[in-house]
C-alpha positions in Angstrom: -22.0 -84.2 64.2 -25.2 -82.5 65.3 -24.8 -79.4 67.3 -26.7 -76.3 68.4 -23.8 -74.1 69.4 -22.3 -73.4 65.8 -24.3 -73.3 62.7 -21.2 -73.4 60.1 -23.9 -73.7 56.8 -25.7 -70.7 58.1 -22.6 -68.7 58.5 -21.4 -69.7 55.7 -24.4 -68.4 53.7 -24.3 -65.1 55.5 -20.8 -64.5 54.8 -21.9 -65.1 51.2 -24.6 -62.9 51.3 -22.4 -59.5 52.9 -20.0 -60.6 50.0 -22.3 -60.3 47.2 -24.0 -57.7 48.6 -21.0 -55.7 48.3 -20.3 -56.5 44.8 -23.8 -55.7 44.0 -23.7 -52.2 45.2 -20.8 -51.4 43.3 -22.0 -52.7 40.4 -25.3 -50.9 40.8 -23.4 -47.6 41.5 -21.5 -48.1 38.1 -24.5 -48.9 36.0 -26.2 -45.7 37.6 -23.5 -43.4 37.3 -22.1 -44.7 33.9 -18.6 -44.7 35.4 -16.1 -47.8 36.4 -14.1 -45.3 38.7 -16.7 -43.9 41.3 -14.5 -44.1 44.7 -10.9 -44.3 45.1 -11.1 -48.0 46.4 -12.5 -49.3 42.8 -9.2 -48.8 40.9 -6.6 -47.2 43.6 -3.7 -47.6 40.6 -6.1 -46.6 37.5 -7.6 -43.9 39.5 -4.6 -41.5 39.2 -4.3 -42.0 35.8 -7.9 -41.5 35.0 -7.9 -37.9 37.1 -4.8 -36.8 35.1 -6.3 -37.7 31.6 -9.6 -35.7 32.7 -7.9 -32.4 33.7 -5.7 -32.9 30.5 -8.9 -33.0 28.4 -10.5 -30.3 30.4 -7.4 -27.8 30.0 -7.1 -28.6 26.1 -10.9 -27.8 25.8 -10.6 -24.2 27.8 -7.2 -23.4 25.5 -9.4 -24.0 22.5 -12.0 -21.4 24.0 -8.9 -19.1 24.3 -7.5 -19.6 20.7 -11.1 -18.5 19.4 -11.0 -15.8 21.1 -7.6 -14.9 20.0 -9.1 -15.6 16.4 -11.9 -13.0 16.8 -9.5 -10.5 18.0 -7.5 -10.8 14.9 -10.2 -11.3 12.8 -11.6 -8.0 14.1 -8.1 -6.4 13.3 -7.9 -7.4 9.8 -11.4 -6.2 9.1 -10.8 -2.9 10.2 -7.3 -3.2 8.2 -9.3 -4.1 5.2 -11.3 -0.9 5.3 -7.8 1.0 5.8 -6.4 -0.6 3.2 -9.5 0.6 0.9 -9.2 3.8 2.1 -5.5 4.5 1.1 -6.1 3.0 -2.4 -9.0 5.7 -3.0 -6.6 8.6 -1.6 -4.0 7.3 -3.7 -6.7 7.4 -6.9 -7.4 11.0 -5.5 -3.8 11.9 -5.3 -2.9 10.7 -8.6 -5.9 12.7 -10.1 -4.6 15.8 -8.5 -0.8 15.0 -9.5 -1.7 16.3 -13.5 -1.0 19.8 -14.5 -4.0 19.9 -16.2 -6.0 20.0 -12.8 -7.4 23.3 -12.2 -6.8 24.8 -8.3 -10.6 24.4 -7.7 -10.3 20.9 -9.1 -7.7 19.7 -7.0 -9.4 21.6 -3.9 -12.4 19.4 -4.3 -10.3 16.4 -4.6 -8.8 17.4 -1.3 -12.1 17.4 0.4 -12.4 13.9 0.3 -9.2 12.9 0.5 -8.7 14.9 4.1 -12.7 13.2 5.1 -10.8 9.8 4.2 -8.2 10.8 6.4 -10.3 11.4 9.0 -12.3 7.8 8.5 -8.9 6.4 8.6 -8.5 7.8 12.6 -12.0 7.1 13.3 -11.4 3.3 12.3 -8.3 3.3 14.5 -9.9 5.1 17.5 -13.4 2.7 17.4 -12.0 -0.9 16.7 -12.5 -2.3 19.9 -12.4 -5.7 21.2 -14.3 -6.3 24.5 -14.5 -2.3 25.4 -10.6 -1.6 24.7 -9.1 -0.2 21.7 -6.8 -2.6 19.5 -5.8 -0.5 16.7 -4.6 2.7 18.3 -1.8 1.3 20.2 0.4 -1.7 19.6 -0.8 -4.8 21.2 0.6 -7.7 22.5 -1.4 -10.7 22.5 -0.9 -13.7 24.5 -2.8 -16.7 24.2 -2.3 -19.8 26.4 -2.7 -22.8 25.1 -2.1 -25.5 27.9 0.3 -26.7 30.5 2.0 -23.0 31.0 2.6 -22.5 27.5 1.5 -19.4 25.6 1.5 -18.0 22.0 2.3 -14.1 22.1 2.1 -11.6 18.9 2.6 -8.1 18.7 0.3 -6.2 16.6 1.5 -2.7 15.6 -0.4 0.3 16.1 -2.6 1.7 12.9 -2.6 5.3 13.6 -1.7 7.2 10.4 1.1 9.2 12.4 2.3 6.0 13.9 2.2 3.5 11.0 5.4 1.8 10.0 5.1 1.2 6.4 8.0 -1.3 6.4 7.7 -2.8 9.6 7.7 -6.6 9.6 8.2 -9.3 12.8 10.7 -11.8 13.0 8.7 -14.9 14.4 10.2 -17.6 16.5 8.5 -20.6 17.7 6.1 -19.4 20.3 6.6 -15.4 20.5 7.4 -12.7 17.8 8.8 -9.4 18.3 8.6 -6.5 16.7 11.8 -5.4 14.1 11.2 -2.1 13.1 13.6 -1.1 10.0 14.6 1.7 8.5 11.8 2.5 6.3 10.3 5.0 8.5 6.7 6.1 8.5 4.6 6.7 5.8 3.0 9.9 7.8 5.4 10.6 10.4 4.8 14.4 10.5 0.5 14.0 10.2 -1.3 14.6 13.7 -4.8 14.7 12.3 -6.9 15.5 9.4 -8.8 18.5 10.2 -8.5 21.4 7.9 -11.6 22.7 6.6 -12.0 24.0 3.0 -13.0 27.7 2.9 -11.8 28.5 -0.6 -8.2 28.0 -2.1 -5.6 28.0 -1.4 -5.7 26.4 2.4 -3.0 26.9 4.4 -2.6 24.2 6.6 0.6 21.6 8.1 -1.3 18.4 7.5 -1.0 16.4 4.2 -3.0 17.6 1.4 -3.3 17.5 -2.4 -4.3 21.0 -3.2 -1.3 21.2 -5.1 0.7 18.9 -7.7 3.7 19.1 -5.4 1.5 17.9 -2.7 0.0 15.4 -5.0 3.2 13.7 -5.7 4.4 13.7 -2.1 1.2 12.1 -1.0 1.3 9.6 -3.6 5.0 8.6 -2.2 3.5 8.6 0.9 0.5 6.7 0.5 2.9 3.8 -1.6 4.8 3.0 1.7 1.5 3.2 3.5 -0.4 0.6 1.4 2.9 -1.6 1.4 2.9 -1.7 4.8 -0.8 -2.3 5.4 -0.2 -5.1 2.9 2.9 -6.4 5.0 0.9 -6.1 8.5 -2.3 -7.7 7.0 0.1 -10.7 5.8 1.5 -10.7 9.6 -2.0 -10.8 11.1 -3.2 -13.4 8.4 -0.2 -15.4 9.4 -1.0 -15.0 12.8 -4.8 -16.3 12.0 -3.4 -19.5 10.6 -1.3 -20.3 13.0 -3.7 -20.1 15.6 -6.1 -22.3 13.6 -3.6 -24.9 13.4 -3.1 -24.8 16.9 -6.8 -24.7 17.7 -7.2 -27.9 15.4 -4.3 -29.7 17.5 -5.7 -28.9 20.8 -9.1 -30.2 19.7 -7.4 -33.6 18.7 -5.7 -33.7 21.8 -8.5 -32.9 24.0 -10.8 -35.8 22.1 -7.6 -38.0 22.6 -7.4 -37.7 26.3 -11.1 -37.9 26.7 -11.4 -40.9 24.9 -8.1 -42.3 27.3 -10.4 -41.0 30.5 -13.3 -42.8 28.8 -11.5 -46.2 28.7 -10.2 -46.4 31.9 -13.2 -45.0 33.9 -16.3 -45.6 32.1 -18.5 -48.6 32.8 -18.7 -51.5 30.6 -22.2 -51.8 30.1 -22.1 -55.6 28.8 -19.7 -56.8 31.7 -21.8 -55.0 34.5 -25.3 -55.8 33.6 -23.8 -59.3 33.3 -22.3 -58.9 36.9 -25.6 -58.0 38.1 -27.1 -60.9 37.0 -24.8 -63.1 38.6 -24.9 -61.2 41.7 -28.8 -61.3 42.1 -28.5 -65.3 41.3 -26.2 -65.7 44.3 -28.1 -63.4 46.8 -31.4 -65.6 46.2 -29.6 -68.7 46.0 -27.8 -67.4 49.4 -30.7 -66.9 51.0 -32.3 -69.8 50.4 -29.4 -71.8 51.9 -29.5 -69.7 54.8 -32.9 -70.8 55.2 -32.3 -74.5 54.5 -28.9 -74.2 57.1 -31.1 -72.5 60.0 -34.2 -75.0 59.1 -31.8 -78.0 59.4 -31.1 -77.4 63.0 -34.8 -77.3 64.1 -34.4 -81.3 63.8 -32.3 -81.1 67.0 -35.5 -80.1 68.8 -37.2 -83.6 67.5 -34.7 -85.4 69.9 -35.7 -83.6 72.7 -39.4 -84.8 72.4 
């Protein structure tokens, strides 16, 4: 039936063009951003899963940074502990040289001068070793490393000052935390406040530990043996913490990769599909435009009946 009031073909073609244009806009958005999900309307069901996976990946990456900072903290402490251990070994060597009846008083005083300087150097290392502007060896430190989802790993590091150094300290570790467990071994240098004696000639009267006599040298060796053992225990503890954090960091990195891969599979655009879809949409747009033109031209034949 030939009418002028309604052009069915033209309206169908126009509707097809509208739908096709909407699909083409969505395809172009995906191709330009590389993301399949650019708005909640793209895939409401997948949007929540994608957001959660993306957030978990970001959290895991941030936790890896925390772990690396913790490793740096421990590495600095261990480096200083290495120096302290070397000092103690040298101090024991000096004390051993002084602990012999063949050594003269002048000999022992000369040995004691180096012994005294090494003791002050121990204090200096403890005082000056810092991380991010904070002294980390002069007091007991509790280091908490956030590893994501409200979980943290807590580590207690002992004080390294000579008059607080527990030669027989050990830590009892649980799954995520460690607590200090000082046993009855006491301190290696419990009465030492500092090395500050001035050598003015033998003998020297000082409340500090010295090796100016054979008896003092023998006592120093006993204390140094305890301190060296304690240094070894504490360095082993730090090493255990470092290995644990390294393992945690590797696991977090693996989790981050998995989260990011999952989010990419859900949210990223498939360029093969999208380019094919764009080509189809462009062909449909051209065809619909041509059909709309033909449908409009078809009504022009009605005018011929009016001539």
